[in-house]
Steps between C-alpha positions, in 0.01 A plus 500: 500500500698389195852621443541771240780686324534878508749725323640828627713699254772711660752731335862581573854451377696189411874542556781262407852527363499877537184553292152606606167443326145607586283192538148389591488180703225247558454417867289185535282424801367146544252432776146523631326741735708398801855427383726570206842462343682780319720418202762773438465797733595769248550874556203590721431325832207734571317408180552129565383534861187681385420218260547245777260682730461317830612161371780308666806499276660157516813571296666737256643286221771652281524345154855636478730754659492795259430822684171571324359173633626524859537870582174520701535157663660604832250782553208269428648235730537754778138607463353153486740269681516278192829334407685591181599190303774487232699230326850510654671521159364855471647629825771698314229690311289549813800647684539767232165639617490394865858459626397513866185288495499135402194310375317306771493166324609309193314372197598164355400303192196286572407688816124534549347815647136479601265797537120503514499128429697537177842342447768690309805298400834676465676433168864610490539661157842667479610711205363849554662471842673203668230461762199581285192294584149455366198398707263243352144489635321222307173552689494856367627391154776755543875536510660817633815541293663816632742608227568150365226477235298779339252534219739473207794328656756469778597767749807712433843338529733778392615612844695369797398170658298398191548242224296432186564124457411453867166682474414302186567175688285620790208595277520182294548261791289659774228709337405394149394156621226648717141473381449718190211688659719610793489877539845660509496791744813702442713746694429780253234565239220281373474129554476213256454123512739208476317385187552835329872511575611138459497495116753784485794347687705439185447863390634630832805276478567614143477869584707462818280688745 
């Protein structure tokens, strides 16, 4: 059974720097009929568990430590026995949401995670957050970008732990060189492709966000 990609949209609140915003998050499931990987366990562990069905969950990968991307991770881990993985540079953000529960493992640049016969390579892409990562799955012609790259430009960099020149470097150096037909599956909203976004880099730099 070939690996496939599924999306679950969950809703909740993003909080940082004393502010709160209502958000819809994309939760991505990569796998086949027997095993799967969850990218960003957001808001609703029950909804994610329902989408998984009886499949074995191999890991819960967090693209970064903002609460709206990790707030359901411990509950999902408890239900499934799957480890929660996070880049260590985002531990300060993680601890804002889960001060008493550490992630189970670390993500590092170049690390390969395999599920259902598909390899996903971790790309460290700081800027939106220090430990932000993307997951590149060439066999699926897909990159999961979290909040690093969206349709129309980079993720937000106006709050704590973020930096605009850094996210521009990450996008230019780690993402825009991928095959143009690569589908960009984002942390929020609709996706895009590398080929559709790459021509606009200079515009993003000029506008500053």
